[in-house]
MIZA-914197 format. One record per atom (N, C-alpha, C): residue in three letters; y negated, z negated, x negated. Coordinates in steps of 0.001 Angstrom, whole numbers, padded with zeros to 6 digits, always signed. Each point is the difference from the previous one (the first is absolute). Layout:
BEGIN
AlaYZX ...
***
This chain:
BEGIN
Met+070139-118636-147337 Met-001093-000490+000812 Met-001048-000694-000878 Lys+000532-000806-000975 Lys-000905-000694-000887 Lys-000793+000994-000848 Lys+000690+001077-000413 Lys-000700+001022-000789 Lys-001098+000665+000823 Leu+000291+000256+001286 Leu-000989+000633+000886 Leu-001207-000921+000189 Phe+000283-001267+000198 Phe-001084-000969+000194 Phe-000877-000089-001256 Ala+000630-000021-001143 Ala-000733-000067-001264 Ala-000861+001232-000196 Phe+000558+001155+000395 Phe-000752+001255-000120 Phe-001237-000016+000895 Leu+000175-000457+001242 Leu-001123-000057+000949 Leu-001070-000977-000482 Leu+000430-001136-000538 Leu-000959-000990-000500 Leu-000808+000563-001166 Ala+000672+000724-000882 Ala-000687+000615-001136 Ala-000995+001041+000459 Ala+000414+000767+001044 Ala-000901+001036+000527 Ala-001234-000615+000625 Leu+000184-001096+000739 Leu-001141-000668+000631 Leu-000941-000591-001042 Thr+000548-000579-001042 Thr-000829-000573-001068 Thr-000829+001076-000679 Ala+000628+001135-000258 Ala-000719+001113-000634 Ala-001110+000509+000897 Ala+000292+000078+001298 Ala-001009+000470+000957 Ala-001176-000956+000053 Ser+000304-001303-000062 Ser-001058-001008+000041 Ser-000900+000109-001212 Val+000608+000164-001176 Val-000782+000133-001232 Val-000872+001237+000053 Thr+000592+001107+000514 Thr-000748+001254+000107 Thr-001177-000150+000950 Ala+000220-000681+001141 Ala-001069-000187+000989 Ala-001116-000854-000571 Thr+000363-001058-000744 Thr-001014-000867-000606 Thr-000826+000760-001014 Ala+000660+000785-000808 Ala-000715+000795-001006 Ala-000937+000987+000662 Phe+000459+000605+001097 Phe-000838+000958+000719 Phe-001216-000694+000593 Ala+000211-001222+000548 Ala-001111-000735+000604 Ala-001034-000349-001051 Gln+000469-000422-001204 Gln-000937-000335-001059 Gln-000773+001220-000459 Glu+000645+001143+000022 Glu-000694+001231-000392 Glu-001000+000413+001071 Ala+000379-000220+001286 Ala-000886+000402+001092 Ala-001154-000976+000160 Ala+000190-001260-000435 Ala-001040-001006+000130 Ala-000439-000424-001399 Pro-000935+000736-000608 Pro-000414-000283-001375 Pro-000661-001370-000103 Ser+000023-000580-001185 Ser-000657-001291-000214 Ser-001506+000185+000109 Ala-000668-001009+000545 Ala-001450+000073+000167 Ala-000576-001388-000252 Thr-001055-000061-000793 Thr-000654-001266-000325 Thr-001453+000065+000452 Leu-000416-001027+000730 Leu-001360-000074+000525 Leu-000901-000755-000971 Gln-001234+000457-000143 Gln-001005-000691-000803 Gln-001313-000042+000771 Val-000785-001052-000237 Val-001335-000106+000587 Val-000997+000056-001158 Gly-000836+001027+000007 Gly-000930+000202-001100 Gly-001236-000873+000077 Ser-000836+000099-001015 Ser-001268-000728-000054 Ser-001106+000838+000628 Ala-001074-000664+000367 Ala-001147+000704+000592 Ala-001279-000736-000358 Asp-000993+000740-000459 Asp-001312-000571-000348 Asp+000132-001178-000950 Gly+000942+000111-000917 Gly+000180-001050-000985 Gly+000743-001220+000506 Leu+000509+000062+001224 Leu+000721-001128+000588 Leu+001500+000277-000009 Thr+000772-000987-000407 Thr+001456+000088-000022 Thr+000569-001141+000828 Leu+000977+000299+000834 Leu+000550-001003+000916 Leu+001079-000836-000681 Asp-000422-000669-001075 Asp+000902-000876-000742 Asp-000375-001463+000162 Gly-000885-000279+000969 Gly-000461-001363+000234 Gly-001378-000271-000540 Ser-000518+000918-000796 Ser-001313-000218-000618 Ser-001154+000570+000825 Ala+000269+000991+000846 Ala-001069+000679+000749 Ala-000583-000920+001071 Leu-001325-000025+000094 Leu-000703-000750+001036 Leu-000574+000996+000996 Leu+000544+000016+001213 Leu-000457+000913+001048 Leu-000982-000723+000914 His-001115+000657+000281 His-001048-000616+000801 His+000268+000190+001496 Pro-000224-001028+000798 Pro+000198+000106+001452 Pro-000793+001145+000605 Gly+000644+000702+000932 Gly-000667+001056+000746 Gly-000022+001355-000675 Gln+000410+000090-001273 Gln+000015+001277-000705 Gln+001405+000580-000022 Glu+000100+001322+000110 Glu+001303+000657-000079 Glu+000257+000444-001441 Tyr+001210-000243-000465 Tyr+000419+000414-001334 Tyr+001224+000906+000143 Arg+000047+001075-000786 Arg+001122+000940+000057 Arg+000661+000123-001367 Phe+001282-000297-000036 Phe+000776+000086-001230 Phe+001038+001108+000150 Pro+000033+000968-000916 Pro+000906+001146+000136 Pro+001471-000418-000057 Leu+000791+000595+000886 Leu+001445-000198-000007 Leu+000626+001097-000850 Met+000863-000393-000937 Met+000631+000929-000927 Met+001512-000066+000181 Ile+000668+001102-000313 Ile+001453+000040+000088 Ile+000571+000688-001236 Ala+001088-000564-000516 Ala+000729+000607-001122 Ala+001416+000286+000475 Glu+000363+001265+000045 Glu+001319+000412+000490 Glu+000888+000415-001161 Asn+001262-000482+000058 Asn+001003+000385-000996 Asn-000469-000225-001437 Gly-000735-001096-000198 Gly-000418-000343-001352 Gly-001167+000803-000519 Glu-000565+000872+000820 Glu-001138+000801-000445 Glu-001273-000839-000023 Glu-001064+000552-000551 Glu-001278-000700-000067 Glu-000556-000205+001404 Ala-000614-001152+000217 Ala-000555-000316+001312 Ala-001137+000955+000350 Arg-000042+000373+001253 Arg-001043+000904+000506 Arg-000540-000571+001311 Pro-001204+000427+000406 Pro-000551-000479+001268 Pro+000864+000452+001179 Met+000189-000881+000961 Met+000721+000366+001217 Met-000908+000829+000890 Thr+000577+001033+000613 Thr-000769+000919+000830 Thr+000515-000006+001432 Val-000648+000793+000844 Val+000396+000104+001392 Val+001414+000556+000127 Glu+000403+000854-000948 Glu+001367+000544+000037 Glu+001037-001102-000227 Asp-000336-000955-000853 Asp+000933-001105-000261 Asp+000262-000817+001258 Met-000992-000087+000862 Met+000153-000829+001194 Met+000885+000652+001045 Gln+000419+001246-000251 Gln+001009+000623+000861 Gln+001391-000484-000385 Val+000106-000593-001182 Val+001288-000471-000517 Val+000067-001520-000040 Tyr-001131-000635-000370 Tyr+000002-001444-000242 Tyr-000850-000751+001025 Asp+000237-001316+000065 Asp-000841-000932+000742 Asp-000522-001054-000965 Ile-001213-000484+000272 Ile-000615-001066-000785 Ile-000274-001167+000938 Lys+000333-001203-000450 Lys-000244-001182+000821 Lys-000605-001102-000860 Ala-001114-000571+000475 Ala-000645-001127-000676 Ala+000285-001265+000805 Thr+000512-001028-000682 Thr+000385-001240+000664 Thr-000681-001185-000674 Ala-000670-000833+000802 Ala-000684-001171-000537 Ala+001004-001080-000380 Lys-000198-000593-001163 Lys+000825-001112-000459 Lys-000784-001307+000017 Ser-001285+000078-000277 Ser-000866-001173+000068 Ser-001455+000461+000084 Gly-000832-000825+000625 Gly-001430+000300+000085 Gly-000368+001069+001001 Ala+000891+000279+000975 Ala-000287+001069+000969 Ala-001267-000282+000804 Gly-000327-001273+000200 Gly-001186-000344+000781 Gly-001301+000435-000646 Ala+000043+000310-001287 Ala-001203+000452-000695 Ala-000239+001496+000152 Met+000963+000697+000625 Met-000089+001455+000104 Met-000265+000449+001431 Ala-000914+000960+000137 Ala-000235+000636+001291 Ala+000961+001161+000196 Asp+000361+000671-001098 Asp+000910+001142+000110 Asp+000624+000285-001367 Ala+001279+000396+000030 Ala+000700+000389-001222 Ala+001115+000958+000382 Gly+000041+001173-000640 Gly+001042+000971+000325 Gly-000261+001338-000652 Arg+000884+000935+000270 Arg-000129+001337-000572 Arg-001124+000778+000688 Leu-000735+000734-000801 Leu-001080+000847+000518 Leu+000124+001373-000625 Glu-000150+001031+000812 Glu+000026+001378-000501 Glu-001414+000537-000039 Ser-000402+000497-001144 Ser-001345+000546-000147 Ser+000044+001182-000957 Gly-000445+001153+000468 Gly+000019+001192-000842 Gly+001385+000341-000501 Arg+001005-000181+000830 Arg+001406+000289-000273 Arg+000660-001041-000896 Gln-000800-000863-000638 Gln+000576-001009-000874 Gln+000225-001300+000775 Gln+000967-000792-000472 Gln+000362-001247+000654 Gln-000577-001189-000778 Tyr-000520-000981+000742 Tyr-000610-001175-000610 Tyr+000508-001277+000667 Leu-000063-001086-000742 Leu+000125-001323+000588 Leu-001415-000444+000311 Ser-000314-000099+001288 Ser-001350-000361+000431 Ser-000051-001494+000303 Leu-000965-000688-000618 Leu-000139-001448+000172 Leu-001426-000326+000437 Thr-000126-000711+001127 Thr-001307-000435+000484 Thr+000050-001499+000270 Pro-000597-000812-000854 Pro-000029-001438+000243 Pro-000791-000340+001251 Gly+000373-001081+000655 Gly-000705-000446+001188 Gly-001293-000719-000353 Ala-000732-000395+001040 Ala-001283-000677-000190 Ala+000234-001487-000252 Ile+000294-000335-001250 Ile+000164-001399-000364 Ile-001097-000378-000982 Phe-000438-001240+000072 Phe-001145-000413-000806 Phe+000291-001328-000708 Thr+001143-000087-000623 Thr+000381-001190-000742 Thr-000772-000083-001314 Val+000031-001173-000621 Val-000674-000145-001287 Val+000950+000328-001145 Ser+001297+000015+000278 Ser+000997+000367-001000 Ser+000797+001198+000488 Pro+000323+000960-000870 Pro+000785+001172+000407 Pro+001378-000406+000524 Gln+000510+000781+000962 Gln+001325-000232+000548 Gln+000987+000981-000618 Asp+001167-000503-000371 Asp+001040+000847-000578 Asp+000774+000712+001110 Val+000282+001279-000233 Val+000737+000814+000973 Val+001136+000721-000725 Lys+001159+000053+000646 Lys+001146+000702-000584 Lys+000674+000846+001082 Tyr+000285+001254-000343 Tyr+000696+000926+000891 Tyr+001129+000677-000780 Thr+000975+000507+000736 Thr+000965+000922-000597 Thr-000215+001360+000647 Val+000136+001052-000796 Val-000108+001373+000493 Val+001341+000668-000288 Ser+000675+000462+001041 Ser+001352+000540-000164 Ser+000058+001483+000355 Leu+000928+000681-000666 Leu+000244+001431+000214 Leu+001417+000180+000539 Ser+000118+000796+001046 Ser+001322+000293+000565 Ser+000000+001413+000540 Phe+001212+000530+000245 Phe+000074+001300+000648 Phe-000365-000160+001466 Lys-000528+001048+000581 Lys-000307-000025+001425 Lys+001268-000311+000787 Asn-000197-000786+001056 Asn+001108-000370+000901 Asn+001106-000760-000728 Ser-000385-000704-001069 Ser+000987-000806-000727 Ser-000617-001356-000308 Ser+000788-001053+000124 Ser-000482-001341-000303 Ser+000279-000386-001448 Ala+000741+000825-000708 Ala+000343-000289-001389 Ala-001222+000208-000902 Val-000350-001009-000765 Val-001161+000069-000889 Val+000389+000673-001315 Leu-000708+001058-000332 Leu+000243+000706-001253 Leu-000721-000665-001165 Ser-001215-000475+000272 Ser-000815-000605-001054 Ser-001000-000944+000648 Gln-000321-001068-000691 Gln-000932-000985+000548 Gln-000899-000537-001108 Val-001282-000120+000328 Val-000988-000486-000956 Val-000700-001228+000595 Thr-000191-001017-000817 Thr-000777-001172+000415 Thr-001418+000140-000534 Val-000964-000126+000894 Val-001404+000106-000397 Val-000715-001298+000376 Gln-000965-000391-000821 Gln-000728-001243+000223 Gln-001483+000203-000297 Trp-000832-000738+000721 Trp-001432+000057-000247 Trp-000642-001248+000587 Lys-001292-000116-000187 Lys-000764-001115+000549 Lys-001056+000547+000954 Val-000346-000798+001000 Val-001045+000375+000952 Val-001096-001063-000046 Gly-001223+000452-000150 Gly-001111-000940-000035 Gly-001205+000601-000681 Tyr-000930-000867-000368 Tyr-001232+000442-000653 Tyr-000154-000677-001352 Pro-000595+000682-000956 Pro-000299-000643-001284 Pro-001189-000937+000134 Ser-000199-000819-000994 Ser-001118-000939+000012 Ser-001253+000643-000588 Val-001125-000637+000243 Val-001273+000433-000567 Val+000103-000056-001522 Asp-000607+000960-000667 Asp+000001+000004-001460 Asp-000754-001229-000519 Asp+000574-000675-000990 Asp-000627-001212-000546 Asp-001412+000264-000500 Gly-000238+001212-000469 Gly-001325+000331-000509 Gly-001064+000085+001084 Asp+000420+000062+001271 Asp-000948+000099+001111 Asp-000311-001347+000635 Leu+000605-001078-000508 Leu-000217-001321+000581 Leu-001363-000544-000413 Gly-000630-000732+000924 Gly-001290-000594-000308 Gly-000503-000811+001173 Ala-001216-000492-000099 Ala-000594-000740+001118 Ala-000070+000891+001231 Ser-000165+001301-000223 Ser+000070+001000+001061 Ser+001087+000998-000383 Thr+001001+000109+000840 Thr+001149+000853-000294 Thr+000122+001099+001037 Ala-000009+001246-000459 Ala+000156+001136+000906 Ala+001474+000182+000337 Ile+000272+000278+001277 Ile+001371+000171+000475 Ile+000264+001471+000287 Asp+001013+000538-000665 Asp+000464+001359+000239 Asp+001248-000084+000876 Pro+000030+000671+001157 Pro+001166-000096+000885 Pro+001310+000407-000647 Ser-000057+000770-001090 Ser+001239+000410-000659 Ser+000536-001070-000947 Ala-000830-001001-000322 Ala+000434-001116-000850 Ala-000729-001252+000478 Pro+000406-000536+001171 Pro-000790-001041+000657 Pro+000484-001435-000183 Val+001057-000204-000785 Val+000575-001345-000123 Val-000704-000790-001093 Leu-000305-001255+000308 Leu-000520-000937-000987 Leu+001031-001108-000150 Thr+000554-000145-001191 Thr+001025-001006-000240 Thr-000632-001388-000114 Lys+000830-001012+000072 Lys-000485-001376-000138 Lys-000683-000185-001354 Glu+000562+000591-001046 Glu-000581-000104-001326 Glu-001357+000698-000078 Gln-000122+001152+000640 Gln-001273+000717-000004 Gln-001068-000773+000767 Leu+000380-000595+001121 Leu-000959-000781+000784 Leu-000425-001252-000761 Ala+000919-000559-000779 Ala-000356-001149-000832 Ala-001019+000414-001061 Ala+000149+001225-000530 Ala-000945+000510-000993 Ala-001382+000188+000625 Ile-000033+000493+001244 Ile-001282+000167+000700 Ile-000618-001364+000290 Glu+000841-000960+000417 Glu-000488-001356+000283 Glu-000633-000622-001246 Lys+000586+000283-001147 Lys-000546-000524-001251 Lys-001396+000562-000256 Ile-000236+001230+000447 Ile-001313+000630-000172 Ile-001012-000560+000987 Thr+000424-000162+001274 Thr-000935-000381+001061 Thr-000186-001504+000134 Gly+000998-000783-000432 Gly-000101-001450+000145 Gly-000091-000400+001467 Asp-001024-000798+000328 Asp-000176-000435+001384 Asp-000729+001036+000851 Glu-000472+001070-000648 Glu-000692+001052+000743 Glu+001008+000929+000674 Gln-000513+000827+000904 Gln+000876+000917+000727 Gln+000301+001251-000834 Ala+001215+000471+000136 Ala+000376+001283-000577 Ala-000301+001082+001028 Ser-000212+001205-000483 Ser-000310+001124+000887 Ser+001039+001096-000167 Phe+000488+000515+001127 Phe+000951+001110+000006 Phe-000591+001105+000855 Thr-000012+001225-000529 Thr-000687+001084+000702 Thr+000891+001228+000125 Gly-000199+000708+001105 Gly+000680+001258+000238 Gly-000949+000943+000711 Ser+000491+001145+000406 Ser-000829+000982+000681 Ser-000300-000491+001408 Gly-001253-000432+000230 Gly-000409-000429+001327 Gly+000089-001487+000241 Trp+000365-000793-001011 Trp+000128-001441+000225 Trp-000181-000785-001289 Gln-000280-001298+000198 Gln-000101-000922-001112 Gln+000393-001384+000502 Phe+000722-000747-000839 Phe+000458-001333+000405 Phe-000320-000987-001114 His-000734-001065+000370 His-000350-001062-000932 His+000778-001256+000387 Val+000679-000612-000968 Val+000784-001195+000304 Val+000192-000832-001268 Arg+000087-001305+000183 Arg+000287-000874-001133 Arg+001503-000011-000250 Leu+000379-000032-001272 Leu+001411-000027-000372 Leu+000360-001352-000591 Leu+001173-000499+000370 Leu+000517-001234-000581 Leu+001522+000046+000053 Asp+000623+000245-001143 Asp+001458+000086-000082 Asp+000535+000968+001060 Gln-000645+001153+000100 Gln+000315+000988+001034 Gln+001315+000721-000281 Glu+000822+000138+001036 Glu+001237+000770-000117 Glu-000324+001494-000018 Ala+000977+000809-000395 Ala-000183+001452-000075 Ala-000356+000571+001370 Val-000795+001053-000006 Val-000412+000659+001240 Val+000101+001513-000165 Asn+000152+000676+001134 Asn-000012+001462+000038 Asn-001219+000418+000805 Phe-000981+000609-000684 Phe-001265+000393+000628 Phe+000038+001442+000532 His+001185+000560+000205 His+000034+001390+000470 His-000801+000142+001299 Tyr-000782+001065+000084 Tyr-000796+000230+001207 Tyr-000018+001485+000325 Ser-000239+000301+001258 Ser-000102+001398+000418 Ser-000891+000097+001220 Ala-000473+001209+000261 Ala-000825+000278+001164 Ala+000791+000778+001049 Gln+001292-000121-000059 Gln+000869+000777+000894 Gln-000188-000409+001460 Asn+000039+000994+000853 Asn-000146-000226+001436 Asn+001121-000870+000549 Ile-000353-000935+000889 Ile+001000-000781+000722 Ile+000203+000683+001342 Lys+001097+000687+000105 Lys+000247+000885+001137 Lys-000013-000740+001334 Ala+000555-001205+000029 Ala+000063-000752+001258 Ala-001393-000264+000548 Val-000956-000209-000898 Val-001374-000279+000425 Val-000711+001281+000432 Ser+000064+001029-000835 Ser-000704+001240+000320 Ser+000594+000681+001238 Asp+001299-000141+000224 Asp+000609+000581+001195 Asp-000432-000749+001260 Arg-000177-001302-000126 Arg-000403-000815+001158 Arg-001442+000291+000398 Tyr-000852+000286-000997 Tyr-001419+000257+000280 Tyr-000402+001332-000646 Pro+000414+001108+000585 Pro-000246+001319-000616 Pro-001470+000388-000070 Glu-000849-000583+000843 Glu-001416+000365+000013 Glu-000824-000840-000970 Ala+000584-001056-000514 Ala-000736-000897-000887 Ala+000012+000525-001428 Asp-000993-000426-000770 Asp-000046+000325-001421 Asp+000451-001236-000771 Phe+000946+000194-000908 Phe+000531-001109-000778 Phe-000080+000311-001493 Arg-000257-001031-000793 Arg+000120+000060-001453 Arg+000945-001129-000404 Phe+001065+000345-000713 Phe+001060-000972-000276 Phe+000067-000389-001477 Leu+000383-001228-000255 Leu+000267-000475-001360 Leu+001156-000987+000079 Thr+001093+000328-000645 Thr+001202-000824+000067 Thr+000430-000458-001386 Phe+000140-001309-000147 Phe+000568-000594-001204 Phe+001471-000263+000286 Gly+000854+000928-000438 Gly+001409-000077+000347 Gly+000698-001236-000522 Gly-000431-000504-001166 Gly+000644-001169-000587 Gly-000476-001314+000571 Lys-001040+000038+000839 Lys-000567-001192+000630 Lys-000197-001137-001007 Pro-000754+000252-001060 Pro-000186-001034-001028 Pro-000635-001267+000572 Ala+000581-001162-000328 Ala-000452-001284+000526 Ala-000468-000889-001147 Phe-001012-000837+000281 Phe-000608-000855-001013 Phe-000151-001424+000543 Asp-000164-000940-000909 Asp-000141-001404+000398 Asp-001403-000314+000489 Phe-000974+000797-000434 Phe-001389-000233+000373 Phe-000506+001139+000885 Tyr-000976-000324+000834 Tyr-000645+001045+000781 Tyr-000798+000906-000932 Gly+000103+001291+000259 Gly-000766+000972-000749 Gly-000848+000829+000942 Thr-000813+000859-000561 Thr-000877+000866+000793 Thr+000435+001451-000164 Leu+000368+000603+001113 Leu+000354+001428+000016 Leu-001207+000778+000500 Thr-000423+000961-000776 Thr-001169+000809+000327 Thr+000403+001455+000192 Leu-000498+000586+001067 Leu+000268+001409+000292 Leu-001317+000761+000076 Asp-000062+001148-000615 Asp-001180+000854+000065 Asp+000096+000848+001263 Val-000958-000187+000886 Val+000005+000738+001273 Val-001165+000987+000062 Ser-000510+000385-001154 Ser-001157+000898-000032 Ser+000296+001333+000682 Ala+001267+000423-000009 Ala+000354+001287+000597 Ala-000099-000020+001515 Val+000028-001200+000617 Val+000025-000062+001465 Val-001116-000849+000584 Leu-000733-000716-000823 Leu-000990-000937+000514 Leu-001066+000686+000842 Glu-000463+001146-000439 Glu-001004+000728+000778 Glu+000636+000846+001101 Glu+001270+000312-000183 Glu+000701+000847+000976 Glu+000411-000786+001237 Tyr+000432-001243-000193 Tyr+000481-000814+001116 Tyr-001165-000673+000729 Glu+000031+000040+001324 Glu-000941-000780+000797 Glu+000362-001479-000103 Asp+001289-000280+000073 Asp+000525-001356-000171 Asp+001121+000066-001040 Leu+000140-001070-000785 Leu+001030-000025-001024 Leu+000885-001227+000216 Tyr+001278+000240+000081 Tyr+000968-001073+000226 Tyr+001013-000021-001145 Leu+000433-001209-000332 Leu+000995-000189-001046 Leu+001224-000676+000595 Tyr+001157+000543-000316 Tyr+001265-000543+000508 Tyr+000978-000211-001145 Arg+000929-000912+000233 Arg+001165-000092-000869 Arg+001211+000314+000861 Tyr+000891+000761-000581 Tyr+001208+000452+000698 Tyr+001180-000749-000596 Leu+000673-000778+000820 Leu+001098-000835-000486 Leu+001141+000001+001008 Asp+001170+000425-000459 Asp+001206+000006+000839 Asp-000234+000708+001333 Gly-000691+001133-000054 Gly-000202+000811+001196 Gly-001116-000468+000899 Val-000804-000980-000441 Val-001070-000558+000835 Val-001333+000140-000732 Leu-001058+000296+000768 Leu-001348+000108-000544 Leu-000765-001286+000281 Tyr-000617-000562-001047 Tyr-000799-001206+000134 Tyr-001434+000286-000445 Ser-000971-000476+000798 Ser-001404+000196-000340 Ser-000406-000957-001108 Leu-000746+000507-000978 Leu-000461-000811-001120 Leu-001523-000060-000026 Lys-000504-001204-000231 Lys-001435-000151-000227 Lys-000304+000357-001444 Tyr-001136+000630-000188 Tyr-000359+000403-001362 Tyr-001469-000252-000256 Asp-000370-000019-001256 Asp-001397-000063-000417 Asp-000427+001396-000423 Leu-001154+000409+000461 Leu-000513+001332-000314 Leu-001128-000099-001016 Asp+000075+000783-001048 Asp-001073+000137-000979 Asp-000596+001388+000195 Gln-001144+000041+000697 Gln-000614+001282+000333 Gln-000409+000768-001250 Asp-000520-000704-000987 Asp-000478+000676-001204 Asp+001162+000633-000765 Ala+001078-000768-000179 Ala+001155+000512-000744 Ala+000890+000867+000869 Gln-000225-000052+001328 Gln+000813+000727+000976 Gln+001483-000380-000134 Thr+000210-001316+000016 Thr+001357-000522-000081 Thr+000196-001070+001060 Ile+001273-000267+000303 Ile+000366-001127+000841 Ile+001002-000844-000778 Ser+000045-001301+000319 Ser+000887-000866-000756 Ser+000623-001065+000892 Ile+001178-000450-000416 Ile+000699-001086+000681 Ile+000565-000940-001057 Arg+000365-001208+000427 Arg+000644-000972-000869 Arg+001470-000078+000393 Thr+000870+000026-000990 Thr+001428-000040+000290 Thr+000775-000473-001226 Lys+001191-000546+000239 Lys+000907-000363-001086 Lys+001041+001079-000250 Gln+000153+000915+000965 Gln+001034+001035-000131 Gln-000522+001327+000511 Leu+000241+001031-000779 Leu-000426+001340+000384 Leu+001094+000673+000821 Gly-000414+000813+000979 Gly+000964+000679+000855 Gly-000470+001391+000352 Ser-000011+000300+001289 Ser-000394+001328+000470 Ser-001239-000131+000868 Tyr-001013+000804-000314 Tyr-001287-000113+000673 Tyr-000428+001343+000581 Ile-000738-000098+001097 Ile-000459+001208+000686 Ile-001467-000149+000358 Val-000796+000959-000405 Val-001394+000096+000420 Val-000063+001066+001085 Ser-000694-000308+001098 Ser-000033+000943+001126 Ser-001332-000073+000741 Asp-000252+001043+000775 Asp-001175+000035+000872 Asp+000349-000440+001415 Thr+001244-000389+000223 Thr+000492-000312+001341 Thr+000382-001471+000125 Lys-000440-000644+001060 Lys+000342-001387+000252 Lys+001382-000078+000632 Ile+000859-000799-000595 Ile+001375-000183+000480 Ile+000202-001492+000217 Pro+000533-000414+001139 Pro+000193-001431+000276 Pro+000831-000676-001085 Asn-000421-001199-000391 Asn+000720-000756-001019 Asn+001432-000278+000451 Gly+000964+000209-000896 Gly+001394-000256+000327 Gly+000698+001153+000691 Thr-000596+001190-000012 Thr+000622+001162+000633 Thr+001235+000447-000786 Ala+001124+000099+000692 Ala+001238+000461-000629 Ala+000054+001522+000070 Val+000182+000627-001147 Val+000079+001460-000052 Val+001334+000478-000557 Gly+000820-000925-000495 Gly+001300+000382-000547 Gly-000099+000362-001464 Gly+001133+000414-000556 Gly+000058+000338-001415 Gly+000167-001254-000835 Ser-000128+000156-001314 Ser+000118-001127-000925 Ser-001204-000029-000906 Ser-000273-001158-000564 Ser-001228-000186-000761 Ser-000150+000952-001157 Ser+001061+000154-000805 Ser-000169+000838-001181 Ser+001263+000693-000432 Gly+001084-000150+000766 Gly+001259+000583-000413 Gly+000480-000607-001293 Ser-000345-001279-000199 Ser+000299-000629-001284 Ser+001362-000648-000011 Ala+001037+000753+000298 Ala+001345-000540-000067 Ala+000301-000430-001404 Gly+000624-001148-000104 Gly+000384-000475-001318 Gly-001100-000747-000723 Asn-001075-000387+000708 Asn-001042-000780-000644 Asn+000562-001302-000528 Ser-000529-000459-001089 Ser+000470-001254-000555 Ser-001107-001024+000002 Gly+000373-001235+000092 Gly-000880-001140-000187 Gly-001402+000199+000505 Ala-000906+000295-000929 Ala-001411+000091+000333 Ala-000288+001122+000961 Gly+000942+000885+000223 Gly-000252+001126+000881 Gly+000157-000326+001464 Ser+000524-001173+000335 Ser+000225-000324+001406 Ser-001291-000470+000634 Asp-000164+000270+001313 Asp-001203-000421+000703 Asp-000002-001501+000187 Lys-001154-000588-000048 Lys-000136-001436+000207 Lys-000816-000252+001248 Gly+000588+000271+001161 Gly-000658-000290+001263 Gly-001105+000963+000332 Asn-000841-000406+000970 Asn-001084+000855+000444 Asn-001074+000101-001071 Pro-000755+001093+000023 Pro-001026+000182-001029 Pro-001124-000996+000168 Ser-000538-000460-001129 Ser-001169-000859+000041 Ser-001237+000881+000027 Thr-001008-000436+000704 Thr-001222+000791+000076 Thr-001162-000833-000486 Gly-001081+000654-000249 Gly-001173-000694-000477 Gly-000909+000970-000684 Gly-001133-000466-000486 Gly-000931+000925-000582 Gly-000393-000358-001408 Thr-000394+000992-000746 Thr-000574-000152-001337 Thr-000458+001381-000408 Asp-000639+000099-001146 Asp-000575+001301-000334 Asp+001028+000928-000631 Phe-000234+001304+000158 Phe+000873+001045-000565 Phe-000769+000780-001048 Thr+000708+000474-001007 Thr-000619+000899-000963 Thr+000190+001412+000486 Ala-000764+000929-000523 Ala+000071+001369+000485 Ala+001290+000654-000437 Ile+000809+000348+000977 Ile+001250+000706-000266 Ile+000100+001119+001003 Ala+000673+001050-000355 Ala+000054+001134+000886 Ala+001231-000047+000854 Leu-000187-000161+001282 Leu+001145+000079+000919 Leu+000117+001454+000414 Ala-000053+000909-000986 Ala+000129+001409+000279 Ala+001475+000262+000186 Leu+000548-000597+001029 Leu+001442+000016+000206 Leu+000379+000942+001120 Gly-000880+000827+000404 Gly+000182+000932+001088 Gly+001173-000215+000917 Ser-000251-000427+001210 Ser+001017-000153+001019 Ser+001266-000655-000518 Val-000158-001209-000471 Val+001149-000758-000453 Val+000004-001348+000674 Ser+001107-000805-000193 Ser+000062-001236+000715 Ser+000007-001203-000865 Leu-000505-001091+000504 Leu+000014-001255-000698 Leu+001024-000849+000712 Ala+001227-000093-000536 Ala+001081-000675+000691 Ala-000172-001483-000046 Gly+000556-000671+000979 Gly-000021-001435+000062 Gly-000552-000438+001317 Ala-000424-001240+000130 Ala-000556-000490+001234 Ala-001417+000496+000064 Ala-000395+000686+001017 Ala-001310+000605+000005 Ala-000974-000778+000829 Ala-001156-000257-000582 Ala-001017-000717+000723 Ala-001286+000763-000081 Ala-000774+000012+001073 Ala-001193+000816-000019 Ala-001230-000781+000349 Val-001048+000232-000758 Val-001299-000534+000330 Val-000933+001176+000071 Lys-000847-000017+001004 Lys-000806+001183+000264 Lys-001251+000032-000863 Tyr-000216+001163-000616 Tyr-001281+000289-000654 Tyr-000657+001074+000830 Arg-001243-000214+000402 Arg-000722+001023+000762 Arg-001100+000542-000864 Arg+000003+001315-000112 Arg-001007+000672-000827 Arg-001373-000183+000631 Lys-000962-000399-000806 Lys-001363-000197+000492 Lys-000663+001330+000246 
***
């Protein structure tokens, strides 16, 4: 009996070894890799800009062979999963994307307007379809945010490029050294802001003319021109924001200015410079502004959010209701075609003579 038992045990052990060997042969080793794209490598050094989509090729190396791009055929065998480990709030979307039969890790940062980049870490894992067992896993890291203005572009008047809109505390101190007690000037497409600097903290001057859907949907017959400062840069002193309205001054019978803040439109009083074809207001903080031909009651709630500025830091937070007032504007082009000026909107009527 003991001999029979020993024989059966030996047979079972041999069968187990054979089955394991067969499984290893049927399930070849596979290693996942995430490639570089446009000179960017996900090793923590890449800076991804909010709102832009980035695609990094997914590669696979089977049975020790050289890594190759993953294709649509591979996805009949494997699954890819991207899992956030930190910084998920900085991302609008992250996951596998199929394009032209090739597989990519698609990354789209969210609309954040911090003055310092945010660190993000994900793991990307490879497994067989219908299996929870991970065959290979890669950790990828990157930063989300905007670069600062080039030091060579700093001066009493500094041009702001939306692709590099951050001014660090050190850079603002350098500008303050140039301007002294006088006002510094910051300019972009369609706007100009004059303000005195004194030990100013870092700011993000990112701006866009993107449509504010909540406003345009509420008033489909109205004409709107939008300008949104997503970082909501704030200052210790009142400054003068000037908008060039030459594109609409002759077109509009009446001209109204609003700030859009937390889903509400507030009417703003402005000063009009007929010769320069600009309007101007006084404010300590920039937000979202709307120029329109339509009168909207002050304090009208339309929904939505001021700028989608999730993750704003320090100077990016709103400081109460917008301040209004008048002063002169320099000529700037509000050639922002059907865009919105987010924030609290206030309107003062201009009637064409």
